[in-house]
Every structure is written in structure tokens, then in C-alpha cells.
TORMAR-374649 format. One record per residue (C-alpha): residue in three letters; x, y, z. Coordinates in pm, 1 decimal, padded with zeros to 6 digits. Layout:
REM TORMAR-374649
<rec 'ala',<X,Y,Z>>,
...
//
This chain:
REM TORMAR-374649
<rec 'met',<10927.2,17307.7,06047.5>>,
<rec 'lys',<11183.5,17578.0,06119.7>>,
<rec 'lys',<11409.1,17493.5,06411.4>>,
<rec 'asn',<11395.4,17719.9,06716.2>>,
<rec 'ser',<11699.4,17935.0,06786.3>>,
<rec 'met',<11986.3,17764.5,06961.3>>,
<rec 'lys',<11976.7,17796.9,07342.2>>,
<rec 'ile',<12310.0,17831.4,07520.9>>,
<rec 'leu',<12407.2,17824.7,07888.4>>,
<rec 'phe',<12700.7,18058.6,07952.7>>,
<rec 'ile',<12878.7,18034.8,08288.4>>,
<rec 'thr',<13138.4,18285.6,08406.2>>,
<rec 'ser',<13213.4,18467.3,08729.0>>,
<rec 'ser',<13351.5,18770.2,08542.1>>,
<rec 'tyr',<13063.6,18936.8,08363.5>>,
<rec 'thr',<13016.7,19273.5,08532.4>>,
<rec 'pro',<13337.1,19377.9,08720.1>>,
<rec 'lys',<13503.2,19692.0,08587.2>>,
<rec 'gly',<13863.3,19707.1,08471.4>>,
<rec 'asn',<13865.9,19337.3,08384.8>>,
<rec 'ser',<13972.0,19222.9,08038.6>>,
<rec 'ala',<13785.7,18892.4,08078.2>>,
<rec 'val',<13460.1,19086.3,08125.5>>,
<rec 'ile',<13503.2,19243.4,07781.9>>,
<rec 'arg',<13577.7,18900.7,07631.1>>,
<rec 'his',<13272.3,18740.0,07786.1>>,
<rec 'asn',<13030.0,19017.5,07698.0>>,
<rec 'ala',<13164.4,19028.2,07343.0>>,
<rec 'leu',<13114.4,18652.7,07302.1>>,
<rec 'val',<12756.5,18660.1,07433.2>>,
<rec 'lys',<12686.9,18965.4,07216.7>>,
<rec 'gly',<12816.9,18773.3,06914.3>>,
<rec 'leu',<12611.4,18462.8,06998.1>>,
<rec 'ile',<12298.1,18677.4,07015.2>>,
<rec 'gln',<12389.2,18838.4,06681.1>>,
<rec 'asn',<12398.9,18483.7,06540.9>>,
<rec 'gly',<12040.2,18427.9,06654.9>>,
<rec 'cys',<12110.1,18238.7,06979.1>>,
<rec 'asp',<11921.2,18269.0,07305.6>>,
<rec 'val',<12181.9,18294.5,07583.5>>,
<rec 'asp',<12130.7,18248.9,07956.9>>,
<rec 'val',<12425.7,18390.8,08149.7>>,
<rec 'tyr',<12490.5,18260.9,08499.9>>,
<rec 'thr',<12734.4,18473.4,08695.0>>,
<rec 'val',<12804.4,18603.8,09045.0>>,
<rec 'lys',<12693.4,18931.2,09198.2>>,
<rec 'trp',<12993.9,19146.4,09278.3>>,
<rec 'pro',<12982.9,19441.7,09521.0>>,
<rec 'asp',<12831.3,19746.4,09350.1>>,
<rec 'glu',<13153.2,19948.0,09375.6>>,
<rec 'asn',<13334.3,19680.7,09172.9>>,
<rec 'cys',<13086.3,19671.7,08883.9>>,
<rec 'ser',<13101.8,19829.4,08540.8>>,
<rec 'asn',<12804.8,20058.5,08483.4>>,
<rec 'phe',<12859.4,20015.6,08111.3>>,
<rec 'phe',<12821.0,19638.0,08103.9>>,
<rec 'leu',<12536.4,19647.5,08354.7>>,
<rec 'lys',<12350.8,19871.8,08109.1>>,
<rec 'glu',<12449.0,19657.9,07808.7>>,
<rec 'asn',<12270.6,19365.0,07974.3>>,
<rec 'asn',<12393.0,19107.9,07721.3>>,
<rec 'gly',<12186.1,18788.9,07747.3>>,
<rec 'asn',<11942.8,18674.5,08014.7>>,
<rec 'ile',<12153.1,18729.6,08326.7>>,
<rec 'his',<12111.6,18525.1,08645.7>>,
<rec 'tyr',<12312.4,18624.1,08954.6>>,
<rec 'ser',<12435.2,18416.6,09248.6>>,
<rec 'glu',<12518.9,18600.9,09570.1>>,
<rec 'leu',<12832.1,18474.3,09746.8>>,
<rec 'ser',<12918.6,18563.0,10104.0>>,
<rec 'ser',<13284.5,18496.3,10019.2>>,
<rec 'leu',<13292.2,18805.3,09796.5>>,
<rec 'ser',<13145.2,19043.8,10053.5>>,
<rec 'asn',<13357.3,18886.9,10329.7>>,
<rec 'asn',<13669.0,18933.4,10118.7>>,
<rec 'val',<13588.5,19303.7,10066.1>>,
<rec 'asn',<13516.2,19352.7,10437.8>>,
<rec 'leu',<13837.5,19171.3,10530.8>>,
<rec 'lys',<14041.9,19405.7,10311.4>>,
<rec 'lys',<13877.0,19708.8,10470.6>>,
<rec 'gln',<13928.7,19583.0,10825.9>>,
<rec 'ile',<14279.6,19442.6,10797.7>>,
<rec 'gly',<14425.1,19622.8,10499.4>>,
<rec 'gln',<14795.8,19577.5,10430.7>>,
<rec 'ser',<15003.1,19567.4,10746.9>>,
<rec 'asn',<15359.5,19698.3,10770.6>>,
<rec 'asn',<15449.0,19365.5,10929.0>>,
<rec 'lys',<15592.4,19154.6,10645.0>>,
<rec 'phe',<15553.5,18826.6,10836.1>>,
<rec 'phe',<15187.9,18903.0,10912.0>>,
<rec 'asn',<15118.5,18974.1,10544.9>>,
<rec 'ile',<15281.5,18647.2,10438.2>>,
<rec 'ile',<15071.6,18446.1,10684.3>>,
<rec 'lys',<14755.2,18634.6,10587.9>>,
<rec 'asp',<14810.1,18571.7,10215.6>>,
<rec 'phe',<14892.6,18204.9,10283.1>>,
<rec 'ile',<14570.4,18144.4,10477.4>>,
<rec 'lys',<14360.6,18341.0,10230.3>>,
<rec 'ser',<14493.0,18148.3,09927.4>>,
<rec 'ile',<14399.5,17816.3,10091.2>>,
<rec 'val',<14057.9,17921.9,10223.6>>,
<rec 'phe',<13962.8,18086.3,09893.8>>,
<rec 'tyr',<14091.3,17808.4,09664.7>>,
<rec 'pro',<14062.0,17803.7,09367.1>>,
<rec 'asp',<13964.8,18171.7,09390.5>>,
<rec 'ser',<13730.8,18414.9,09565.3>>,
<rec 'cys',<13427.0,18252.8,09398.0>>,
<rec 'tyr',<13495.9,17908.3,09548.7>>,
<rec 'gln',<13147.2,17893.9,09708.1>>,
<rec 'trp',<12967.4,17928.5,09376.9>>,
<rec 'lys',<12954.7,17560.4,09283.4>>,
<rec 'ser',<12769.3,17489.6,09608.6>>,
<rec 'val',<12498.2,17754.7,09570.9>>,
<rec 'ile',<12424.0,17777.7,09199.7>>,
<rec 'asn',<12081.6,17662.4,09090.7>>,
<rec 'ile',<12009.2,17615.4,08719.0>>,
<rec 'glu',<11657.4,17508.3,08631.5>>,
<rec 'asn',<11622.5,17237.9,08369.1>>,
<rec 'pro',<11978.2,17224.4,08226.5>>,
<rec 'ser',<11855.9,16982.0,07959.7>>,
<rec 'gln',<11685.0,17272.8,07778.0>>,
<rec 'tyr',<12023.7,17393.7,07650.7>>,
<rec 'asp',<12192.9,17289.4,07328.8>>,
<rec 'phe',<12534.4,17333.4,07488.2>>,
<rec 'val',<12722.7,17489.7,07779.2>>,
<rec 'ile',<13012.2,17735.0,07767.8>>,
<rec 'ser',<13214.8,17800.1,08082.9>>,
<rec 'ser',<13482.6,18064.9,08068.4>>,
<rec 'ser',<13761.4,18178.3,08299.6>>,
<rec 'phe',<13864.0,18412.2,08464.7>>,
<rec 'thr',<13792.7,18305.8,08743.7>>,
<rec 'asn',<13848.2,17932.7,08723.7>>,
<rec 'ser',<13555.3,17867.4,08958.4>>,
<rec 'ser',<13343.3,17904.5,08645.0>>,
<rec 'his',<13471.5,17567.5,08523.9>>,
<rec 'phe',<13412.3,17403.5,08862.2>>,
<rec 'val',<13050.0,17522.5,08848.7>>,
<rec 'ala',<13003.5,17386.8,08496.6>>,
<rec 'asn',<13159.0,17058.4,08602.3>>,
<rec 'glu',<12890.8,17017.9,08871.1>>,
<rec 'ile',<12620.8,17079.9,08608.9>>,
<rec 'ile',<12776.1,16824.3,08372.5>>,
<rec 'lys',<12796.5,16560.2,08647.6>>,
<rec 'met',<12417.4,16578.6,08679.7>>,
<rec 'asn',<12361.5,16613.8,08303.3>>,
<rec 'pro',<12638.1,16413.8,08130.3>>,
<rec 'ser',<12478.5,16435.8,07785.5>>,
<rec 'leu',<12522.3,16814.9,07773.1>>,
<rec 'phe',<12794.7,16931.2,07533.7>>,
<rec 'trp',<13051.5,17134.7,07729.5>>,
<rec 'ile',<13295.6,17387.1,07583.4>>,
<rec 'gln',<13559.3,17513.5,07828.7>>,
<rec 'val',<13718.3,17850.0,07747.7>>,
<rec 'trp',<14049.5,17944.1,07905.3>>,
<rec 'gly',<14206.5,18286.8,07886.0>>,
<rec 'asp',<14531.7,18142.6,08022.4>>,
<rec 'pro',<14649.0,17792.9,08113.5>>,
<rec 'trp',<14612.7,17743.2,08486.5>>,
<rec 'phe',<14918.5,17540.2,08583.2>>,
<rec 'tyr',<15180.3,17651.2,08330.1>>,
<rec 'asp',<15122.3,18022.3,08290.9>>,
<rec 'asp',<14936.3,18141.8,08599.0>>,
<rec 'leu',<15121.0,18438.5,08749.5>>,
<rec 'ile',<14895.4,18448.6,09056.2>>,
<rec 'thr',<14877.5,18097.3,09206.4>>,
<rec 'pro',<15141.3,18045.2,09482.5>>,
<rec 'trp',<15386.2,17757.6,09449.8>>,
<rec 'tyr',<15240.7,17556.1,09739.1>>,
<rec 'leu',<14905.2,17525.7,09556.8>>,
<rec 'lys',<15057.2,17415.4,09226.8>>,
<rec 'pro',<15009.5,17037.9,09291.6>>,
<rec 'phe',<14637.8,17096.7,09353.2>>,
<rec 'val',<14616.6,17313.4,09040.7>>,
<rec 'phe',<14784.1,17044.2,08831.0>>,
<rec 'phe',<14538.7,16779.8,08952.2>>,
<rec 'asp',<14225.1,16997.1,08923.3>>,
<rec 'glu',<14313.6,17136.0,08581.6>>,
<rec 'asn',<14364.3,16783.8,08448.1>>,
<rec 'lys',<14030.7,16671.5,08591.2>>,
<rec 'leu',<13846.8,16966.3,08434.6>>,
<rec 'leu',<14013.3,16924.0,08096.3>>,
<rec 'lys',<13923.0,16553.2,08085.1>>,
<rec 'ser',<13556.7,16632.0,08152.9>>,
<rec 'ala',<13510.1,16883.9,07868.9>>,
<rec 'asn',<13395.7,16795.6,07518.0>>,
<rec 'lys',<13598.8,17077.6,07365.8>>,
<rec 'ile',<13861.8,17308.8,07515.2>>,
<rec 'val',<13916.7,17654.4,07370.9>>,
<rec 'tyr',<14219.1,17874.7,07434.9>>,
<rec 'val',<14198.4,18236.1,07322.2>>,
<rec 'ser',<14569.4,18245.6,07240.1>>,
<rec 'lys',<14711.0,18035.8,06955.7>>,
<rec 'val',<15042.7,18016.9,07138.0>>,
<rec 'thr',<14869.9,17881.3,07449.4>>,
<rec 'ala',<14667.3,17628.9,07249.3>>,
<rec 'glu',<14987.5,17486.8,07098.3>>,
<rec 'leu',<15156.5,17482.8,07438.3>>,
<rec 'met',<14869.5,17288.0,07594.3>>,
<rec 'lys',<14853.1,17040.4,07306.3>>,
<rec 'asp',<15217.4,16965.8,07376.3>>,
<rec 'lys',<15188.7,16955.5,07756.1>>,
<rec 'arg',<14855.0,16774.6,07776.6>>,
<rec 'lys',<14874.0,16522.5,07493.9>>,
<rec 'phe',<14592.4,16313.2,07641.9>>,
<rec 'ile',<14339.5,16586.7,07551.2>>,
<rec 'ala',<14517.6,16741.7,07250.0>>,
<rec 'asn',<14238.1,16630.2,07014.8>>,
<rec 'lys',<13988.8,16838.2,07215.2>>,
<rec 'ile',<14187.6,17161.8,07205.2>>,
<rec 'arg',<14093.7,17443.3,06968.6>>,
<rec 'tyr',<14219.4,17797.6,06923.5>>,
<rec 'ile',<13948.5,18062.1,06898.5>>,
<rec 'pro',<14066.7,18415.8,06973.3>>,
<rec 'arg',<13863.9,18664.6,07168.9>>,
<rec 'ser',<13695.2,18940.7,06972.2>>,
<rec 'tyr',<13684.8,19313.3,07023.5>>,
<rec 'tyr',<13360.6,19441.2,07172.6>>,
<rec 'ser',<13281.9,19716.0,06923.3>>,
<rec 'ser',<13460.5,19887.4,06634.6>>,
<rec 'val',<13613.2,20235.0,06670.1>>,
<rec 'glu',<13727.7,20473.3,06399.1>>,
<rec 'lys',<13968.1,20761.6,06444.6>>,
<rec 'lys',<13817.9,21108.6,06449.8>>,
<rec 'leu',<13971.3,21331.6,06183.9>>,
<rec 'gln',<14123.4,21643.2,06336.5>>,
<rec 'pro',<14062.0,21973.0,06149.8>>,
<rec 'ile',<14385.2,22135.3,06269.9>>,
<rec 'val',<14745.4,22026.6,06315.3>>,
<rec 'arg',<14806.1,21907.0,06669.4>>,
<rec 'asn',<15045.2,21694.6,06870.2>>,
<rec 'tyr',<15039.2,21324.3,06805.1>>,
<rec 'ser',<14874.6,21111.1,07071.8>>,
<rec 'ile',<14954.8,20750.4,07168.2>>,
<rec 'thr',<14725.2,20571.1,07413.0>>,
<rec 'tyr',<14792.2,20282.1,07647.3>>,
<rec 'ala',<14507.1,20126.6,07847.1>>,
<rec 'gly',<14608.5,19858.7,08096.1>>,
<rec 'asn',<14826.3,19774.1,08394.6>>,
<rec 'ile',<15196.8,19860.3,08406.3>>,
<rec 'thr',<15371.4,19615.8,08635.9>>,
<rec 'ser',<15720.4,19472.2,08657.2>>,
<rec 'ser',<15581.8,19134.8,08775.8>>,
<rec 'thr',<15423.4,19074.0,08434.5>>,
<rec 'gly',<15710.5,19233.2,08245.5>>,
<rec 'arg',<15499.9,19525.0,08123.5>>,
<rec 'asn',<15764.3,19795.0,08145.6>>,
<rec 'val',<15688.3,20111.7,07951.6>>,
<rec 'leu',<15997.0,20315.4,08052.2>>,
<rec 'asn',<16215.1,20226.6,07749.2>>,
<rec 'phe',<15940.8,20348.2,07521.5>>,
<rec 'ile',<15878.5,20665.3,07723.1>>,
<rec 'asn',<16249.9,20751.0,07725.2>>,
<rec 'ala',<16266.1,20700.5,07347.8>>,
<rec 'ile',<15966.8,20933.2,07293.9>>,
<rec 'ser',<16133.3,21188.0,07524.3>>,
<rec 'phe',<16443.2,21172.2,07303.0>>,
<rec 'tyr',<16227.0,21221.9,06993.2>>,
<rec 'asn',<16036.4,21519.2,07138.1>>,
<rec 'glu',<16358.0,21708.8,07212.9>>,
<rec 'thr',<16423.1,21778.3,06843.1>>,
<rec 'asn',<16096.2,21712.3,06659.2>>,
<rec 'glu',<15754.3,21869.7,06605.6>>,
<rec 'pro',<15473.0,21803.6,06641.6>>,
<rec 'val',<15561.3,21632.2,06967.6>>,
<rec 'ile',<15417.6,21297.7,07072.8>>,
<rec 'ser',<15212.4,21274.4,07389.5>>,
<rec 'val',<15144.4,20944.0,07566.5>>,
<rec 'asn',<14815.1,20899.0,07749.5>>,
<rec 'ile',<14807.6,20617.2,08003.1>>,
<rec 'tyr',<14483.5,20481.4,08149.3>>,
<rec 'ser',<14584.7,20238.0,08419.4>>,
<rec 'pro',<14441.8,20132.4,08756.1>>,
<rec 'val',<14776.9,19975.6,08851.1>>,
<rec 'ile',<15124.1,20123.5,08796.1>>,
<rec 'asp',<15431.0,20011.4,08992.3>>,
<rec 'gly',<15550.7,20286.4,09225.8>>,
<rec 'val',<15900.1,20334.5,09082.2>>,
<rec 'met',<15772.1,20345.1,08724.6>>,
<rec 'lys',<15492.4,20582.5,08820.4>>,
<rec 'asp',<15739.7,20831.0,08969.2>>,
<rec 'gln',<15944.6,20830.2,08650.3>>,
<rec 'leu',<15635.8,20866.3,08431.0>>,
<rec 'leu',<15512.3,21163.5,08633.5>>,
<rec 'ser',<15842.6,21340.6,08565.6>>,
<rec 'lys',<15768.0,21352.9,08190.6>>,
<rec 'ala',<15553.8,21649.5,08079.6>>,
<rec 'phe',<15430.7,21467.4,07766.7>>,
<rec 'val',<15294.5,21171.5,07970.4>>,
<rec 'asn',<14939.1,21199.9,08099.3>>,
<rec 'ile',<14847.8,20943.0,08366.2>>,
<rec 'asn',<14482.9,20864.6,08428.4>>,
<rec 'ser',<14324.2,20604.4,08652.6>>,
<rec 'gly',<14137.6,20317.0,08490.4>>,
<rec 'val',<13810.3,20413.6,08323.5>>,
<rec 'asp',<13488.7,20223.6,08261.3>>,
<rec 'phe',<13455.3,20071.2,07916.9>>,
<rec 'asp',<13203.4,20329.9,07794.5>>,
<rec 'lys',<13483.7,20590.1,07789.6>>,
<rec 'ile',<13724.3,20374.2,07589.7>>,
<rec 'pro',<13580.4,20421.4,07237.1>>,
<rec 'asp',<13608.9,20800.0,07258.5>>,
<rec 'ile',<13960.1,20775.0,07401.7>>,
<rec 'tyr',<14068.2,20550.1,07114.8>>,
<rec 'ala',<13893.1,20768.3,06854.9>>,
<rec 'asn',<14097.4,21069.5,06968.0>>,
<rec 'ser',<14428.4,20882.7,06948.5>>,
<rec 'asp',<14674.8,20843.1,06662.9>>,
<rec 'ala',<14809.1,20504.9,06777.1>>,
<rec 'leu',<14760.6,20245.8,07049.8>>,
<rec 'leu',<15038.8,20097.6,07260.2>>,
<rec 'phe',<15055.2,19724.8,07335.7>>,
<rec 'ile',<15304.0,19582.5,07587.5>>,
<rec 'ser',<15362.5,19208.4,07592.1>>,
<rec 'asn',<15408.9,19010.2,07911.0>>,
<rec 'lys',<15758.0,18899.0,08005.9>>,
<rec 'gly',<15947.2,18659.3,07780.4>>,
<rec 'gly',<15865.0,18290.1,07792.3>>,
<rec 'thr',<15492.5,18334.4,07850.7>>,
<rec 'ser',<15223.0,18227.8,07605.9>>,
<rec 'met',<14970.4,18484.4,07727.7>>,
<rec 'ile',<14852.8,18765.2,07500.7>>,
<rec 'pro',<14695.8,19054.1,07695.8>>,
<rec 'gly',<14334.0,19105.7,07591.6>>,
<rec 'lys',<14390.9,19470.0,07502.6>>,
<rec 'phe',<14551.7,19356.7,07179.3>>,
<rec 'tyr',<14220.4,19219.2,07053.5>>,
<rec 'asp',<14037.1,19537.0,07156.2>>,
<rec 'tyr',<14290.4,19729.7,06947.7>>,
<rec 'leu',<14213.2,19515.3,06641.1>>,
<rec 'gly',<13865.2,19669.9,06643.4>>,
<rec 'thr',<14009.5,20014.4,06569.1>>,
<rec 'asn',<14149.8,20161.3,06248.9>>,
<rec 'leu',<14460.2,20279.3,06435.1>>,
<rec 'pro',<14818.1,20152.8,06413.8>>,
<rec 'ile',<14930.0,19936.1,06707.1>>,
<rec 'ile',<15278.7,19991.8,06851.7>>,
<rec 'cys',<15382.5,19657.1,07001.3>>,
<rec 'leu',<15656.9,19642.6,07265.5>>,
<rec 'met',<15770.7,19280.6,07279.1>>,
<rec 'ala',<15985.7,19111.1,07543.4>>,
<rec 'asp',<16117.3,18870.7,07278.9>>,
<rec 'ile',<16100.6,18978.2,06916.7>>,
<rec 'asn',<16133.6,18618.5,06794.3>>,
<rec 'asp',<15894.8,18425.6,07018.6>>,
<rec 'asn',<15556.7,18282.1,06920.3>>,
<rec 'val',<15363.8,18578.2,07058.8>>,
<rec 'ser',<15566.8,18815.0,06840.2>>,
<rec 'thr',<15507.9,18589.5,06539.5>>,
<rec 'phe',<15133.7,18615.7,06600.6>>,
<rec 'val',<15144.6,18994.5,06634.6>>,
<rec 'lys',<15353.9,19026.6,06316.7>>,
<rec 'ser',<15083.9,18837.1,06122.7>>,
<rec 'phe',<14873.8,19156.5,06117.3>>,
<rec 'gly',<15120.6,19324.5,05882.9>>,
<rec 'asp',<15164.8,19701.9,05870.1>>,
<rec 'lys',<14891.2,19760.7,06129.2>>,
<rec 'cys',<15137.9,19643.8,06395.8>>,
<rec 'ile',<15474.8,19811.3,06446.2>>,
<rec 'val',<15662.0,19539.2,06631.4>>,
<rec 'leu',<15949.5,19655.9,06851.6>>,
<rec 'glu',<16183.9,19486.9,07094.4>>,
<rec 'asn',<16134.4,19652.5,07432.7>>,
<rec 'asp',<16482.2,19803.1,07432.0>>,
<rec 'phe',<16566.1,20175.6,07428.6>>,
<rec 'glu',<16813.8,20164.0,07138.0>>,
<rec 'lys',<16591.1,19936.4,06929.0>>,
<rec 'ile',<16294.6,20169.1,06980.2>>,
<rec 'ile',<16506.4,20470.5,06882.7>>,
<rec 'asp',<16593.1,20296.6,06555.5>>,
<rec 'lys',<16220.7,20253.0,06478.2>>,
<rec 'leu',<16108.0,20608.6,06560.1>>,
<rec 'pro',<16080.2,20702.3,06187.8>>,
<rec 'asn',<15839.7,20407.3,06137.5>>,
<rec 'ile',<15635.9,20514.8,06439.2>>,
<rec 'lys',<15611.2,20876.6,06320.8>>,
<rec 'leu',<15501.1,20767.3,05972.9>>,
<rec 'ala',<15230.4,20538.8,06115.4>>,
<rec 'leu',<15087.0,20811.2,06340.9>>,
<rec 'ser',<14945.8,20997.9,06041.9>>,
<rec 'lys',<14784.6,20687.0,05888.0>>,
<rec 'thr',<14485.9,20463.3,05951.3>>,
<rec 'tyr',<14465.0,20089.9,05894.5>>,
<rec 'pro',<14163.3,19865.4,05833.6>>,
<rec 'ile',<13967.6,19728.2,06126.4>>,
<rec 'val',<14031.4,19351.4,06145.3>>,
<rec 'lys',<13673.7,19235.3,06095.0>>,
<rec 'asp',<13761.2,18867.9,06137.3>>,
<rec 'tyr',<13775.9,18953.2,06508.3>>,
<rec 'ser',<13426.1,19099.6,06535.1>>,
<rec 'pro',<13191.0,18951.6,06800.3>>,
<rec 'lys',<12963.4,18789.7,06541.0>>,
<rec 'val',<13245.0,18622.6,06348.0>>,
<rec 'ile',<13420.5,18486.7,06657.4>>,
<rec 'ala',<13094.9,18364.7,06818.3>>,
<rec 'lys',<13005.0,18177.4,06498.5>>,
<rec 'arg',<13315.2,17963.7,06550.8>>,
<rec 'tyr',<13173.6,17837.1,06882.6>>,
<rec 'ile',<12846.7,17746.5,06714.9>>,
<rec 'asp',<13040.6,17567.7,06441.1>>,
<rec 'leu',<13234.5,17378.7,06708.7>>,
<rec 'phe',<12909.7,17243.5,06852.1>>,
<rec 'asn',<12761.6,17168.9,06506.6>>,
<rec 'glu',<13080.6,16988.6,06407.1>>,
<rec 'asn',<13033.3,16756.5,06704.5>>,
<rec 'ser',<12663.2,16705.5,06625.5>>,
<rec 'leu',<12745.3,16599.2,06268.2>>,
<rec 'thr',<13011.3,16358.1,06396.1>>,
<rec 'arg',<12767.2,16193.6,06636.3>>,
<rec 'his',<12505.9,16149.3,06364.9>>,
//
């Protein structure tokens, strides 16, 4: 008798918000699981309508079940009522109280209200951050159903590389992360660098840790232009000094290039968050076009009308790889990579994609030296990296479960 399709429980709080890289990762994984013949039930939270992506709501990947949390609506109302005061002391106290009340994050209530009928019907469970409440919810399910196979997926390590958690919560994070990691059957990190870091830092669960990258959501090919035009480089993502994503060295180098060369290079930035000082300097450049963040349905056309895509690494010493890099792998465009440290593990990973990635140290003089390489790449296309398609990446999760099943039998 032919076995029924595999049934998977997928738990994440980030499935519909717009402008969220984790949302793309989660939808791509569920899309890939479905392409592999799986039946996927997605349990997530209902975010305020103004925060949701119309694109992913319409995509409707999987059988989606929503939990309504008063903490989310209260948080939105609190922001509207209080806003950001000019009183620095008040803001510090407000943020302190909020971080404690909303620990581990704004979805902290979820584990108390979620209701999953008959968890034993599932072959295995996947919980995926961001937010980390997703893992707390899954942990409650596993407590009641200890025979369920549980795969935890982490975009970033919580204790070692979290740029958001305040210092006074770090002891709680250390304890809770350890407890969650111990409870999982397998632990997946979407960055190879992070997976190696966690194997070293958490030796007691090193045998559980696997590296499975995120996939792109859909492939995009460059539209051929019938006439000669200016070159166009696109960056989609936040530009903040706190993460080390500084684009000014690159912009100043392009400005230098445009003074004596044609066709000129324009830089199109799609970003919901740009630090004030950097934004002022970017607005002073005629070849820079700044746009607010756009919903994901606009992204394929934006990429298709570009000649290259810009990737900016986080600051040196971090193991995190911004999700945009994986989205870029789904295009046939060159990727210009601005790296904080040209010799770190993240740079080594980026360099592994060969000529598709032009890897530059984020330094004005170093970028100037590489301008001929950039210009040459702008007129070329490079193969889409199909090993990072949703179906291929999702198959690795299925293999992870099957590998365990074979071991047990």
C-alpha cells in the first residue's frame, strides 16, 4: 500500500508580517515542503492588518491556523499612545519595563493560548525563529507529546549573536536557550558560520546541530534592455550603523566613478530603515534613489530591472548572514558584497559562489580598486544557484527526519 504524504506541523510567529526576512524564509520552506509532496499545517500568530504582507497572505502557503494575541494589539496601541518621548530617562525606563514584560518577545503569550488538535497526527514538528516564542510554543507541544520528532530552526543564535536582547536579560536567555536546545531532536542553523560557532560553544548538543541554509522564494531573471542605458545596482534592506551596514563607502566610490565614466551607475535603495546621518548623505547624491520598503510582490520586478544586487554584511565578528543574500542567489545577477572583514568565515562562505559574487572590503580605497571588476560584471549574467531553491532546501529537512527514522529502526 502506498504511504500517505508526510504531514508536518510548522510553528512560527513570523509568517505574514511585511518587510521581514524571516517571513520569506518560512514561506519558502513551507512552499518547498509542499513541492516535495508534504501536507503542512502552519500555526502562527495574527498580526495587525497594517503590519501584514498582502503578497504572502495571498500566497497562502500551507494550511494556516492563526492565534490572536492581545500582547500584539496592546503593543501597537502603546506605541501610538506613548510614542517616543524627548525625555531620555523616560525612554530608558519604558524600554526596560517593556523588555521584561514582553520576554522573550512580543509573542510571549502564544504558548499559553495555542491549541493544536491531535498533535500525534504529525510525522514531525518544525519550529522556526524569528521570534523565539515559536520555540517556546513547540516546547509546550513536545512536553505533552514527547514522542514527536522536533526540528528547531534558528536564524541567529540567541545568546551569542542577538543584537536586540538587552544585557540584563542575557542570563535568562542563556538558561532558556540551553533548555530549548536540549529538548530538540535536531537543531538547524541557516548559517554555516553560526552552526560551527554553536557546535563549539554548546558542545553538549553539537551532535544535534546541522547546517541547512535558507532558500530563495522564487527565481528571477534579468530583463534584457533593448537600448543602452545607465547601469543600475539595487539594495533591498535596512541600512543601520548598529548592525554595521554602512553603504557610504560604496556610494562615495560610485560617485567617484560617475564623474569620469559613462554610462553612469545608479543605486536604487529599498529600505524601511536608514540611519538619519546616512540618509542625509545619500539624499545628496543625484544617482541614488531612495525608496521605502516594498512588499515582496514588487521585488522580482525590481531585481529583473537591475544589473547587479548589493549585499552588505553585518559588522565584523558576527556569524549572521543577512537573508537577502539567499534571495539574491535566486537571480541571475552578479552580487556585489561589501564585507566588514574580508577574511572572516562569512566572507569565506560568500567567496564560495565564485564569480557571481564580487567580494569587497567595505573601505573606500579598496572599493575604488575593484571598480573595473564591478563595471565588467554589470554587463553579465550568472547562473541562478538552484541548490538553494525551495524544493531542494526543504528536501534536506525531510531527509533529516528520515535519517532519524532509519537510525531508530
